[in-house]
C-alpha positions as CSV (number, residue, x, y, z in Angstrom):
1,M,8.6,45.8,116.4
2,K,11.4,46.8,118.6
3,Q,15.0,46.7,117.6
4,A,16.3,43.2,117.2
5,M,20.1,42.5,117.5
6,R,22.4,39.6,116.8
7,E,26.1,39.4,117.4
8,Y,28.5,37.4,115.3
9,T,32.1,36.4,116.1
10,G,34.7,34.7,114.0
11,K,32.7,34.9,110.8
12,N,35.2,36.8,108.5
13,I,32.5,38.6,106.5
14,E,33.1,41.9,104.7
15,I,30.6,44.3,106.3
16,D,30.0,46.4,103.3
17,K,29.4,43.3,101.1
18,L,26.9,42.0,103.6
19,G,25.2,45.4,103.6
20,E,25.0,45.4,99.8
21,M,23.5,41.9,99.8
22,I,20.8,43.0,102.3
23,K,20.1,46.1,100.1
24,N,19.7,43.9,97.1
25,Y,17.3,41.7,99.0
26,F,15.1,44.7,99.8
27,M,15.3,46.0,96.3
28,E,14.2,42.5,94.9
29,E,11.2,42.7,97.3
30,G,10.2,46.1,95.8
31,F,11.5,48.4,98.5
32,I,13.0,51.9,98.0
33,T,16.4,51.8,99.7
34,Q,19.2,54.1,100.8
35,S,22.5,53.2,102.4
36,S,25.7,54.6,103.7
37,N,29.0,53.1,104.7
38,T,30.6,55.1,107.5
39,P,33.5,54.6,109.9
40,K,30.9,53.6,112.5
41,G,29.4,50.9,110.3
42,Y,26.9,50.3,107.5
43,L,23.4,51.8,107.6
44,L,20.6,50.7,105.3
45,Q,17.0,51.9,105.2
46,A,14.3,50.3,103.1
47,R,10.7,51.4,102.7
48,K,7.7,50.7,100.5
49,G,6.9,53.5,98.2
50,G,3.7,54.6,96.7
51,F,1.2,57.4,96.6
52,F,-0.9,56.4,99.5
53,R,2.1,55.9,101.8
54,T,3.3,59.4,100.9
55,I,0.0,61.2,101.5
56,L,-0.6,59.3,104.8
57,A,2.9,60.4,106.0
58,M,4.0,56.8,106.5
59,D,7.7,57.7,106.6
60,R,8.7,54.6,108.5
61,A,11.5,52.4,107.2
62,F,13.1,49.2,108.1
63,S,16.6,50.2,109.3
64,V,19.5,47.8,109.3
65,T,22.8,48.7,110.9
66,I,26.0,46.6,110.8
67,Q,28.7,47.6,113.2
68,G,32.1,46.1,114.0
69,N,34.8,44.4,111.9
70,S,34.8,41.5,109.6
71,S,35.2,38.9,112.3
72,D,33.2,40.5,115.2
73,F,30.1,42.4,114.2
74,T,26.6,43.2,115.3
75,V,23.5,43.4,113.0
76,K,20.5,45.4,114.3
77,I,17.1,45.5,112.6
78,G,14.4,48.0,113.6
79,V,11.8,50.4,112.3
80,S,12.7,54.1,112.3
81,K,11.9,57.3,110.6
82,W,13.2,57.5,107.0
83,L,16.2,59.8,106.9
84,K,15.7,62.5,104.3
85,D,19.3,63.6,104.6
86,M,21.9,60.9,105.2
87,G,24.5,63.5,106.2
88,V,27.2,63.0,108.7
89,A,25.3,64.4,111.7
90,A,22.2,62.4,110.9
91,L,24.2,59.2,110.6
92,E,26.1,59.8,113.9
93,A,22.8,60.3,115.7
94,F,21.3,57.3,114.1
95,F,24.1,55.0,115.3
96,L,23.8,56.3,118.8
97,S,20.0,56.1,119.2
98,P,17.9,52.9,119.5
99,L,15.5,51.9,116.7
100,V,12.1,51.8,118.3
101,V,8.7,52.8,116.9
102,F,5.3,51.8,118.0
103,I,3.2,50.9,115.0
104,E,-0.4,49.8,114.3
105,V,-1.2,46.0,114.6
106,P,-1.6,45.2,110.9
107,E,1.7,46.9,110.1
108,A,3.3,45.3,113.1
109,L,2.3,41.8,111.9
110,W,3.7,42.6,108.4
111,S,6.9,44.0,110.0
112,F,7.3,40.9,112.1
113,E,7.0,38.6,109.1
114,L,9.5,40.7,107.1
115,E,11.9,40.8,110.0
116,H,11.7,37.0,110.3
117,K,12.4,36.5,106.6
118,L,15.3,39.0,106.7
119,W,17.0,37.3,109.6
120,H,16.8,34.0,107.6
121,Y,18.4,35.7,104.6
122,I,21.2,37.3,106.7
123,E,22.0,34.0,108.4
124,D,22.1,32.3,104.9
125,Q,24.6,34.9,103.8
126,I,26.8,34.6,106.9
127,E,26.6,30.8,107.2
128,P,26.2,29.4,103.6
129,T,25.1,25.8,103.5
130,I,27.7,23.2,102.4
131,S,26.4,20.9,99.7
């Protein structure tokens, strides 16, 4: 999966609240998460844990960045390396580099399905349905 990006204008959404909702979504799906709110935006990483992933060095994570302000912002979803240290230098480099990783076919299919579900979840949070 390459990086996917969507831009939103005129939505009046609190960026950090949206980030926390996405983080909760991943946690409910059984992912290990880490996040950081910085002046450049909100960064969230989510990965599946487990013994076999650790020994196979599968340190890939879904990464979600939200940049902009409450009325004009961009959401990017991609696969990247799990940041072991979410320090300032690591975060700065993360926001400047594209999220692109070439992955095996079975994992790519799983990633595609998860990305599709995540976009639906994000859209539901940004544009709640009116009953």
